[in-house]
C-alpha positions in Angstrom: 31.5 -59.2 -0.9 31.7 -60.8 -5.3 29.6 -58.8 -7.8 29.3 -61.1 -11.3 28.7 -59.0 -14.0 27.2 -60.5 -17.5 27.5 -58.3 -20.5 26.5 -59.1 -24.1 24.1 -57.6 -27.7 20.5 -58.3 -26.9 19.3 -61.5 -27.5 22.7 -62.5 -26.3 22.1 -64.6 -23.5 23.3 -61.7 -20.7 20.7 -62.5 -18.0 20.7 -66.2 -19.0 23.9 -66.8 -17.6 22.8 -64.8 -14.0 19.4 -66.7 -13.8 21.3 -70.1 -14.0 24.0 -68.9 -11.4 21.1 -68.2 -9.2 18.7 -71.7 -10.6 22.0 -73.2 -9.8 24.5 -72.2 -7.9 21.9 -69.9 -5.1 23.4 -66.9 -6.6 21.4 -63.7 -5.9 20.9 -60.9 -8.6 19.6 -57.1 -8.8 18.0 -55.8 -12.0 19.7 -52.4 -13.2 16.4 -52.9 -15.5 14.4 -52.9 -12.3 14.8 -50.7 -10.9 14.7 -48.3 -13.9 11.2 -50.0 -14.2 10.7 -48.5 -10.8 11.2 -45.8 -11.0 9.0 -45.0 -13.9 6.2 -46.2 -12.0 7.2 -43.3 -9.8 6.7 -40.9 -12.6 3.6 -42.3 -13.9 4.9 -43.3 -17.1 4.5 -46.6 -19.0 7.5 -49.0 -19.2 7.9 -48.5 -23.3 11.6 -48.6 -24.7 11.6 -44.9 -25.3 10.5 -44.1 -22.1 12.4 -46.1 -19.7 15.1 -44.6 -22.1 14.0 -40.8 -21.3 13.7 -41.8 -17.2 17.8 -43.2 -17.7 18.9 -39.5 -19.7 17.7 -37.9 -16.5 19.3 -39.4 -13.7 22.4 -40.2 -16.6 22.3 -36.4 -16.1 21.8 -35.7 -12.1 23.9 -38.6 -10.7 26.5 -39.4 -13.3 27.5 -41.9 -15.2 27.5 -45.3 -13.2 24.3 -44.3 -11.7 23.0 -47.5 -11.8 24.8 -50.2 -10.9 26.1 -47.7 -8.3 22.9 -48.6 -7.0 22.5 -52.3 -7.5 25.8 -52.0 -5.8 24.4 -50.3 -3.1 21.4 -52.8 -2.4 23.0 -56.2 -2.9 25.8 -54.3 0.1 22.7 -53.8 2.5 21.3 -57.3 1.6 24.3 -59.1 3.0 24.8 -61.2 -0.1 28.5 -62.6 0.1 28.1 -63.0 -3.7 25.3 -61.4 -6.1 24.9 -60.5 -9.6 24.5 -56.8 -11.7 21.9 -57.6 -14.7 22.5 -54.1 -16.9 26.1 -53.9 -17.1 26.2 -52.2 -20.6 28.6 -48.9 -19.8 33.0 -48.6 -20.0 31.8 -46.3 -16.9 29.6 -49.0 -15.3 32.6 -51.9 -15.4 35.1 -48.7 -14.8 33.0 -48.1 -11.9 32.5 -51.5 -9.8 35.9 -52.7 -10.5 37.3 -49.9 -8.7 34.0 -50.2 -5.7 35.4 -54.5 -6.0 38.4 -54.2 -7.5 39.5 -58.2 -8.1 36.3 -59.7 -6.1 33.7 -58.3 -9.4 33.7 -60.5 -12.5 32.6 -59.9 -16.1 31.1 -62.3 -18.4 30.8 -61.1 -22.4 28.0 -63.0 -23.3 29.0 -63.6 -27.2 26.0 -64.6 -30.3 27.8 -65.0 -33.7 24.9 -65.0 -36.3 22.8 -61.7 -34.6 19.5 -63.4 -36.6 20.2 -65.9 -33.6 19.8 -63.3 -31.2 16.7 -61.8 -32.6 15.0 -65.0 -33.2 15.7 -65.7 -29.4 14.4 -62.6 -29.0 11.2 -63.1 -30.5 10.0 -66.3 -28.9 10.3 -64.3 -25.3 7.3 -61.8 -26.6 7.8 -59.2 -25.1 5.5 -55.8 -26.5 9.1 -53.9 -25.8 11.4 -55.9 -28.3 11.5 -55.4 -31.5 8.9 -57.0 -34.0 11.1 -57.0 -37.3 15.5 -57.6 -37.5 15.5 -54.3 -39.3 14.0 -52.9 -36.0 16.9 -54.9 -34.2 19.7 -54.4 -35.7 18.9 -50.0 -35.1 18.5 -50.6 -32.2 22.0 -52.6 -31.6 23.2 -49.8 -33.4 21.7 -47.1 -31.3 22.6 -48.4 -27.7 25.3 -48.7 -29.4 26.2 -45.1 -30.2 25.0 -44.6 -26.5 26.7 -46.8 -23.6 29.4 -47.5 -26.3 29.1 -51.8 -25.6 31.4 -52.4 -27.2 33.9 -50.5 -25.3 32.5 -52.5 -21.8 32.9 -55.8 -23.5 36.2 -55.5 -24.5 37.0 -55.1 -21.0 35.7 -58.3 -19.2 37.2 -61.4 -17.6 35.9 -64.0 -19.6 33.9 -64.7 -22.4 31.2 -67.6 -23.8 30.3 -68.4 -27.1 26.2 -69.1 -26.9 25.6 -70.4 -30.8 24.4 -73.7 -29.6 21.7 -74.8 -27.7 20.8 -73.3 -23.4 22.2 -76.8 -21.5 25.4 -75.6 -23.1 25.5 -72.5 -21.5 25.2 -73.8 -19.1 27.7 -75.8 -19.0 30.4 -73.6 -19.6 29.3 -71.1 -16.7 29.0 -74.1 -14.5 33.1 -74.6 -15.8 33.9 -71.2 -14.9 32.5 -71.8 -11.2 34.1 -75.3 -10.6 37.4 -74.1 -12.8 37.9 -71.1 -12.8 36.4 -70.1 -8.7 33.8 -67.4 -9.8 32.4 -67.8 -7.0 35.4 -67.5 -4.6 36.3 -64.3 -2.8 39.4 -62.6 -4.1 43.0 -63.6 -1.5 42.4 -60.5 -0.6 39.0 -59.9 0.6 38.9 -63.1 2.5 41.3 -62.3 4.3 40.0 -59.1 5.0 37.2 -60.6 5.7 38.2 -63.3 8.0 39.8 -61.2 10.7 36.9 -60.2 12.8 37.6 -59.5 16.8 37.7 -63.2 16.5 40.0 -64.0 14.7 44.0 -64.9 16.3 44.9 -62.5 13.4 43.5 -59.0 15.8 44.3 -61.1 18.5 46.6 -59.0 21.4 
């Protein structure tokens, strides 16, 4: 099983990477944010940033760091998907857990936008109620997420970095190059060999 993740600051386009892999290359993905929103709904809470943050904190305290990416990986395994993505990777704990579980079959893509004003403008265009309403609030959200998750530390562990300063078509082209030129969707040699060794494989025949 191969796991793909994308990491970046708010409005960087990290989810767009996984959405393009799904739409163009047929790679499903699981969002940890959806897991948290489901847990909040089970508690009768509105999906505000504050409520979702409180739910996350309780689960981290109860289940430990990386608990949401672990749940996502378990869901992917239960579906039998050979390649899938995980949205919502934020901390070095998330990255280390997935590397421990999947080794070379976990690939992390860091998405970077050079100007935080560009990220803010892109976020405002999606017009979600939970998003910050001004640039100052947006920058404060960046600071809080860095203090809480140490996103920059996790991003430093990425296998690839994509710059998303230009048009969406340019980001899509960069993703497609990773697929075509770097074998992004291919299992590692070890995993592919292991998967091939079924009871009918010559390697296992007496």
